[in-house]
C-alpha positions in Angstrom: 176.0 12.3 155.1 179.5 13.5 154.2 182.6 12.0 155.9 183.2 15.0 158.1 179.7 14.9 159.7 179.8 11.3 160.8 182.4 11.9 163.5 180.7 15.1 164.7 177.3 13.4 165.1 179.0 10.6 166.9 180.5 13.0 169.4 177.3 15.0 169.9 175.1 11.9 170.3 177.6 10.2 172.6 177.4 13.2 174.9 173.6 13.1 174.8 173.2 9.4 175.4 176.4 8.9 177.5 175.7 5.5 179.0 173.5 4.0 176.3 175.2 1.4 174.2 172.6 1.3 171.4 169.4 3.2 170.4 167.5 5.2 167.8 168.8 8.6 166.9 166.7 10.8 164.7 168.4 13.4 162.6 166.2 16.2 161.3 167.2 19.2 159.1 165.2 22.2 160.2 164.3 24.9 157.6 162.2 28.0 157.7 159.6 26.0 155.8 159.3 23.2 158.3 159.7 25.0 161.6 156.0 24.6 162.5 156.1 20.8 161.9 158.9 20.1 164.4 158.3 18.5 167.8 159.7 21.6 169.5 159.0 25.2 168.8 162.2 26.8 167.5 162.7 30.5 167.0 165.8 31.7 165.2 166.6 35.4 165.2 169.7 36.4 163.2 171.1 40.0 163.5 173.8 41.2 161.1 176.7 43.5 161.7 179.5 44.3 159.4 181.1 40.9 158.7 179.5 39.3 161.7 176.0 37.7 162.3 174.6 36.9 165.7 172.0 34.3 166.3 169.5 33.8 169.1 167.9 30.4 169.1 165.0 29.7 171.4 163.8 26.2 172.0 160.4 25.7 173.6 158.5 22.5 174.4 155.2 22.7 172.5 153.3 20.5 174.9 154.1 22.4 178.0 156.3 19.5 179.3 159.6 20.1 181.0 162.6 20.4 178.7 164.6 17.2 178.9 167.8 17.3 181.0 170.0 15.9 178.2 170.3 18.7 175.7 173.4 20.1 173.9 174.2 22.4 171.1 177.1 22.7 168.7 178.1 25.4 166.1 179.8 23.7 163.2 181.8 26.2 161.2 182.7 25.1 157.7 184.6 26.5 154.8 183.3 24.6 151.8 183.1 21.0 153.0 186.0 21.4 155.4 185.1 21.7 159.1 187.1 24.7 160.5 185.8 24.5 164.1 183.2 22.8 166.3 182.1 25.0 169.1 179.8 24.0 172.0 177.0 26.6 172.4 176.1 27.1 176.0 172.7 28.0 177.3 172.3 31.7 178.1 169.0 31.2 179.8 166.7 28.4 180.7 163.6 27.6 182.6 161.4 24.5 182.9 160.3 24.5 179.2 162.5 27.0 177.3 166.2 27.2 176.4 168.0 30.1 174.8 171.3 29.7 173.0 173.2 32.6 171.4 176.3 32.7 169.2 178.2 34.8 166.6 179.6 33.7 163.3 181.6 35.5 160.6 179.5 36.1 157.5 182.5 34.6 155.6 181.5 31.1 157.0 177.7 31.5 157.0 176.9 29.7 153.8 178.1 26.2 154.9 177.9 26.3 158.7 175.3 24.7 160.9 173.8 24.9 164.4 173.0 21.5 165.8 170.7 21.0 168.8 170.5 17.6 170.4 167.9 16.2 172.8 168.1 12.9 174.7 164.8 11.2 175.2 165.5 10.5 178.9 166.0 7.0 180.0 165.1 5.4 176.7 168.0 4.8 174.4 166.9 7.4 171.8 167.2 11.1 171.0 167.1 13.6 168.2 169.6 16.0 166.5 168.0 19.1 164.9 170.3 20.6 162.2 169.9 24.2 161.1 171.8 25.4 158.0 172.4 29.0 159.1 172.2 30.5 155.6 168.6 29.4 155.4 167.6 31.6 158.3 169.3 34.9 157.3 166.8 37.1 155.5 163.7 35.3 156.7 
């Protein structure tokens, strides 16, 4: 993990697990090849415009359970290894088991940037952060 990611993950996970002083956090890089093996069903739909790419990310609980209350999402925009911006991605739609998040990014920053989705495991001091390298989902 590079030096820039450690503070970012700390911020995201602190928000997810606010009052928990210790616990287990799983970090998982999601790729087009391992989408089906994830604990949640992720659908990532990129749409390109001249110089701009929009993404629609749908998160669905596979087991028909209710989506946990403690979810958050972050767009991490990078130029090379330098973090240019960290932008919270708000829900545009939700129901009991599905969340939809949408965002835009300049194609100039696409190659190094990530979308990160965090889920708290409820009362237990644990959670998960799913990391999507955006370039992996363009053209798939």
